[in-house]
C-alpha positions, 0 to 999 in steps of 0.5 A: 820597806827594808825595815819591815823586811828587816823586822820580819827577819828578826822574828824568824824562830828558825835561824839557818845554820851555814852548811860549813858548820854541819857535823854529820854522823853515822848514828844521826843517819841511822836515827834519821832513817828509823824516825822517817819510817815511824813517821811514815807508819804512824802517818798511814795509821792516822790516814786510815783512821781519817778514811774510815768512819768511826762509831760513837756510842752514847746511853740516853733514856728511851722516851719513845711511846706507842711503838711496837716490837718485831720479833724475828724467830727461827726455831727447830724442834726435832722431836715435835710434830708441826701438827701439835706445835702452836705459838702464843704471845702475850704481854702485861697490858693483858693483850693475847695472841693465842695460837698465831697463825699469821706471818709464820711458816712450818716446815715438817721435818724427818728424823734426819732434819730433811724438809718434808713439807713446807706450809704457811699457817692459817691457810685452807682446811681439808674439804670434807667429802659429802658433808653432813647438815646439822639436822642430819642427812646429806646436803641437797643441791642448794643447801649450805653446810653448817657444821655443829660446834657441839655445844660451843656455838655462841649463838644459833647462827654459828657454824664449825665447818672444820675440825679447826673451827671446833677446837677454836669454839672450844678454846674460847669456851675454855674447854679441852677437846678430850676425844677428837674422834667423837667430832664428826668434822675431826673424824672426817678430816683424820685429825688423829690419824694425821697426828699419828702419821707425823709421829717421829717427825720434827718441825721447823718454825720461822716468821715474825711476831708484832707485839706491843712494846711492853714486857711480855712473853712468847712461847712454843708448846704442844696443843691449842691454848685457852684460858681457864679460870684466868690461867693460861693452859693447853689442851693436851689430851687430844694428843693422848701422850704423857710427855713431849720432847721439847729439845730445840735449836734456835737458829735465829732470834732478833728483836728488830732489824739487823744492824752492823755489829749487833750480836744476838746471843741465842743464835745457834743455840742448841738444847737436848731434853734429857728428862721426860717433860718440862719447860725451858725458859729464856728470860731476855732483857731488851735494850732499844738501839739506834744505829745511824750510818755514815749517809745519815740512814737511821736503823731502829733495833734492838740488842738484848742478853739472856739467862736460861732456866729449865723447869721439870714438869710437876703433875697437877701443876697447870703452870708447868706445861711443857714448851719453850718460853721466852719472857722479855722485858724492856730496858729504859735506857737506849744505846745510840751508835753513830758512824762519823768521819774524823774531821780534816782539822783533827786529822791534820792536828794528829799529823803535825803532832806525829811529825813534831813528836817523832822529830823532837824525840829523835833530836833528843836521842841523837844529841844524847848519842853525839854528846855521849860519844864526844865525852868518851872519845875525849876521855880516850884521848887523855887517857882516862877512859878504861 
């Protein structure tokens, strides 16, 4: 047993020196205090890193299929009334959502930006007092009103009981509604009068779009849109105006849910129109993003980059209709953010490296100062130091 203890004692890599042989110096004390403070600061820094989650970023190929893309928007048009503002969305697969009314809300704004009225699109229509039957004359007690579509009926059974239904029937036919006053429903609902009443007002439109996860565009523009000879056009004749002010402020635009650290570059962007009319275009590159927090909860979202371009409307060109257009394309690369803690063994390794590193460096520095002082002192004793 004593032999084993003796062998273990011979393996001691830290031989002890009797205290009688120690030589303590002022410089050694100062270096000890400074190195202890440095060790403490580095230890606290490492402890903070250990206690807080770090985010790891990876780039992978996006292999998802059949998903949809949610576009959240909040845009203000200070010089475009809500009654003439419409929202359309379309993509390269051929799917179109014209004059979108679901999941959006419009707020009428006065010239100072104050809210006059907020309404959800597509709900209700002005009631027609004493409506006319299609054959003429007033309705009897048990008769049901069936308004004429003025030649835009798809069949004899179709009815257009409001101005909006007549405009929709015209849109499906690819016709423009040139004079709403000739339409009984529009005249009774005061369509043109409502537009005149809202002259000088602005509009705040917000909500979301659910679109296919393919390249496409959505745009805010005056008038009701329709297809004419495979060209997307807007019916602007009914508004009897030569130009439209498409000045706008994007309060918020996001592709998907919010996640920590996301930066949406168009939030708060404001643009003021100075030319008579034109189209403002945003070209957006959407990057799919997956964020996983420390608890394992995953958020499927997107980031995006953007470039801007303004094109002045040219007379006779249907493609240059006034409005604000957002053209988006999808990146094939997906970014993944993963929150995770540093392992305890990694933390322990770093702490040991801090303690050992600072102790070694301070020992070298102390040895250098100590031997330097002794050499100078010896030279002074023999009178060779000058």
